[in-house]
VOBA-382284 format. One record per residue (C-alpha): residue number from 1; residue in three letters; x, y, z. Coordinates in Angstrom, 1 decimal, m for minus. Layout:
<atoms>
+-----+-----+--------+--------+--------+
!   k !   r !      x !      y !      z !
+-----+-----+--------+--------+--------+
! NUM ! ALA !      X !      Y !      Z !
...
+-----+-----+--------+--------+--------+
</atoms>
This chain:
<atoms>
+-----+-----+--------+--------+--------+
!   k !   r !      x !      y !      z !
+-----+-----+--------+--------+--------+
!   1 ! MET !    0.0 !    0.0 !    0.0 !
!   2 ! SER !    1.1 !    3.5 !   m0.7 !
!   3 ! PHE !    1.3 !    6.2 !    1.9 !
!   4 ! GLU !   m1.8 !    7.8 !    0.5 !
!   5 ! GLU !   m3.9 !    4.6 !    0.8 !
!   6 ! LYS !   m2.6 !    4.1 !    4.4 !
!   7 ! SER !   m3.5 !    7.7 !    5.1 !
!   8 ! VAL !   m7.1 !    7.0 !    4.0 !
!   9 ! TRP !   m7.3 !    4.0 !    6.3 !
!  10 ! VAL !   m6.0 !    6.0 !    9.3 !
!  11 ! GLU !   m8.5 !    8.7 !    8.6 !
!  12 ! PHE !  m11.3 !    6.2 !    8.3 !
!  13 ! VAL !  m10.5 !    4.5 !   11.6 !
!  14 ! SER !  m10.1 !    7.8 !   13.4 !
!  15 ! TYR !  m13.4 !    9.3 !   12.1 !
!  16 ! PHE !  m15.3 !    6.0 !   12.6 !
!  17 ! ILE !  m14.2 !    5.5 !   16.2 !
!  18 ! GLY !  m14.0 !    9.2 !   17.2 !
!  19 ! LEU !  m17.1 !   10.7 !   15.7 !
!  20 ! GLY !  m19.0 !    7.4 !   15.9 !
!  21 ! GLY !  m18.2 !    7.1 !   19.6 !
!  22 ! TYR !  m19.3 !   10.7 !   20.1 !
!  23 ! LEU !  m22.6 !   10.1 !   18.3 !
!  24 ! ILE !  m23.3 !    7.1 !   20.5 !
!  25 ! VAL !  m22.6 !    9.0 !   23.7 !
!  26 ! ALA !  m24.6 !   12.0 !   22.3 !
!  27 ! GLY !  m27.5 !    9.7 !   21.4 !
!  28 ! ARG !  m27.6 !    8.4 !   25.0 !
!  29 ! MET !  m27.5 !   11.9 !   26.3 !
!  30 ! LEU !  m30.3 !   12.9 !   24.0 !
!  31 ! SER !  m32.4 !    9.9 !   25.1 !
!  32 ! ASN !  m31.8 !   11.0 !   28.8 !
!  33 ! GLY !  m33.3 !   14.4 !   28.0 !
!  34 ! VAL !  m30.1 !   16.6 !   27.7 !
!  35 ! SER !  m31.3 !   19.4 !   25.4 !
!  36 ! ALA !  m28.7 !   22.1 !   25.9 !
!  37 ! LEU !  m25.5 !   22.3 !   23.9 !
!  38 ! PRO !  m22.9 !   23.0 !   26.7 !
!  39 ! PRO !  m23.0 !   19.5 !   28.2 !
!  40 ! TYR !  m22.0 !   18.1 !   24.7 !
!  41 ! VAL !  m18.9 !   20.3 !   24.4 !
!  42 ! PRO !  m16.6 !   18.2 !   26.6 !
!  43 ! VAL !  m17.6 !   15.0 !   24.9 !
!  44 ! PHE !  m17.0 !   16.6 !   21.5 !
!  45 ! ALA !  m13.7 !   17.9 !   22.6 !
!  46 ! VAL !  m12.6 !   14.4 !   23.7 !
!  47 ! ALA !  m13.7 !   13.0 !   20.4 !
!  48 ! VAL !  m11.7 !   15.7 !   18.5 !
!  49 ! VAL !   m8.6 !   15.1 !   20.6 !
!  50 ! PHE !   m8.9 !   11.4 !   20.0 !
!  51 ! ILE !   m9.3 !   11.9 !   16.2 !
!  52 ! VAL !   m6.2 !   14.2 !   16.1 !
!  53 ! ALA !   m4.1 !   11.8 !   18.2 !
!  54 ! VAL !   m5.0 !    8.8 !   16.1 !
!  55 ! ASN !   m4.3 !   10.7 !   12.9 !
!  56 ! ILE !   m0.9 !   11.8 !   14.2 !
!  57 ! VAL !    0.2 !    8.4 !   15.4 !
!  58 ! GLY !   m1.3 !    6.6 !   12.4 !
!  59 ! HIS !    0.3 !    8.9 !    9.9 !
!  60 ! ILE !    3.7 !    8.6 !   11.6 !
!  61 ! VAL !    3.4 !    4.8 !   11.4 !
!  62 ! ALA !    2.2 !    5.0 !    7.8 !
!  63 ! ALA !    5.1 !    7.2 !    6.8 !
!  64 ! ALA !    7.6 !    5.0 !    8.5 !
!  65 ! THR !    6.3 !    1.9 !    6.8 !
!  66 ! SER !    5.7 !    3.3 !    3.3 !
!  67 ! ARG !    7.9 !    3.7 !    0.4 !
!  68 ! SER !    8.7 !    7.4 !   m0.4 !
!  69 ! ASP !    6.8 !    8.4 !   m3.5 !
!  70 ! GLU !    5.0 !   11.5 !   m4.4 !
!  71 ! VAL !    1.3 !   11.9 !   m4.8 !
!  72 ! ASP !    0.6 !   11.0 !   m8.4 !
!  73 ! GLU !   m2.2 !   11.6 !  m10.8 !
!  74 ! ARG !   m4.0 !    8.4 !   m9.7 !
!  75 ! ASP !   m4.0 !    9.6 !   m6.1 !
!  76 ! ARG !   m5.4 !   13.0 !   m7.1 !
!  77 ! LEU !   m8.1 !   11.3 !   m9.3 !
!  78 ! ILE !   m9.1 !    8.9 !   m6.5 !
!  79 ! GLY !   m9.4 !   11.8 !   m4.0 !
!  80 ! TRP !  m11.4 !   13.9 !   m6.4 !
!  81 ! ARG !  m13.8 !   11.1 !   m7.4 !
!  82 ! ALA !  m14.4 !   10.1 !   m3.7 !
!  83 ! GLU !  m14.9 !   13.7 !   m2.7 !
!  84 ! SER !  m17.4 !   14.4 !   m5.5 !
!  85 ! GLY !  m19.2 !   11.1 !   m4.7 !
!  86 ! SER !  m19.6 !   12.0 !   m1.0 !
!  87 ! SER !  m19.9 !   15.8 !   m0.8 !
!  88 ! TRP !  m23.6 !   15.7 !   m1.6 !
!  89 ! ILE !  m24.3 !   14.1 !    1.7 !
!  90 ! LEU !  m22.8 !   17.1 !    3.6 !
!  91 ! GLY !  m24.8 !   19.4 !    1.3 !
!  92 ! PHE !  m28.1 !   17.6 !    2.1 !
!  93 ! GLY !  m27.2 !   17.7 !    5.8 !
!  94 ! VAL !  m26.6 !   21.5 !    5.7 !
!  95 ! ILE !  m29.8 !   22.1 !    3.8 !
!  96 ! GLY !  m31.6 !   19.9 !    6.3 !
!  97 ! ALA !  m30.1 !   21.9 !    9.2 !
!  98 ! ILE !  m31.2 !   25.2 !    7.6 !
!  99 ! THR !  m34.7 !   23.7 !    7.1 !
! 100 ! ALA !  m34.7 !   22.6 !   10.8 !
! 101 ! LEU !  m33.7 !   26.2 !   11.8 !
! 102 ! ILE !  m36.6 !   27.6 !    9.8 !
! 103 ! PHE !  m39.0 !   25.3 !   11.7 !
! 104 ! SER !  m37.4 !   26.3 !   15.0 !
! 105 ! VAL !  m36.0 !   22.9 !   15.8 !
! 106 ! GLY !  m33.8 !   22.9 !   18.9 !
! 107 ! SER !  m30.1 !   23.8 !   18.5 !
! 108 ! VAL !  m29.0 !   20.5 !   19.8 !
! 109 ! TRP !  m30.8 !   18.7 !   17.0 !
! 110 ! VAL !  m29.5 !   21.1 !   14.4 !
! 111 ! ALA !  m25.9 !   20.7 !   15.7 !
! 112 ! HIS !  m26.1 !   16.9 !   15.7 !
! 113 ! LEU !  m27.7 !   16.9 !   12.2 !
! 114 ! LEU !  m24.7 !   18.8 !   11.0 !
! 115 ! LEU !  m22.3 !   16.5 !   12.8 !
! 116 ! ILE !  m24.0 !   13.4 !   11.5 !
! 117 ! SER !  m23.9 !   14.7 !    7.9 !
! 118 ! LEU !  m20.2 !   15.5 !    8.3 !
! 119 ! PHE !  m19.5 !   12.1 !    9.8 !
! 120 ! VAL !  m21.4 !   10.2 !    7.1 !
! 121 ! SER !  m19.8 !   12.3 !    4.3 !
! 122 ! GLU !  m16.3 !   11.8 !    5.6 !
! 123 ! VAL !  m16.7 !    8.0 !    6.2 !
! 124 ! THR !  m18.3 !    7.7 !    2.7 !
! 125 ! LYS !  m15.4 !    9.6 !    1.2 !
! 126 ! ASN !  m12.9 !    7.3 !    2.9 !
! 127 ! VAL !  m14.8 !    4.1 !    1.9 !
! 128 ! LEU !  m15.0 !    5.3 !   m1.7 !
! 129 ! GLN !  m11.2 !    6.0 !   m1.7 !
! 130 ! ILE !  m10.5 !    2.6 !   m0.3 !
! 131 ! VAL !  m12.7 !    1.0 !   m2.9 !
! 132 ! TYR !  m11.0 !    3.0 !   m5.7 !
! 133 ! TYR !   m7.6 !    2.0 !   m4.5 !
! 134 ! ARG !   m8.5 !   m1.6 !   m4.3 !
! 135 ! ARG !  m10.5 !   m1.9 !   m7.5 !
! 136 ! GLY !   m8.5 !    0.6 !   m9.5 !
! 137 ! ILE !   m9.7 !    3.7 !  m11.3 !
+-----+-----+--------+--------+--------+
</atoms>
């Protein structure tokens, strides 16, 4: 595997565990009736620190175990196609959040709708990149 492909795997794992874990904890908090944003901030901060730490360690390991080659046209094409195939998810999430604001939905729900759309978009992008690296483009 090239460094670029290993990098995608590192990002996938960090987002899936970090944001996925946050969404599980936030879902439990929502089901327990927490409807204000401030209690979610420490949980989100822990998730972000976890994502950053996993990305740093994972990229160091990926760089140490990869051959040194530059990003080529194939890597750029895979990144572009994966981004264009997943960015619509984030767009729909933002439109959904704006619609929720119009209908005066609580700020906790709007914030989590945005986070869920970001999470699904990023994980989809990583999955598409992995598929394109494995199947070829």
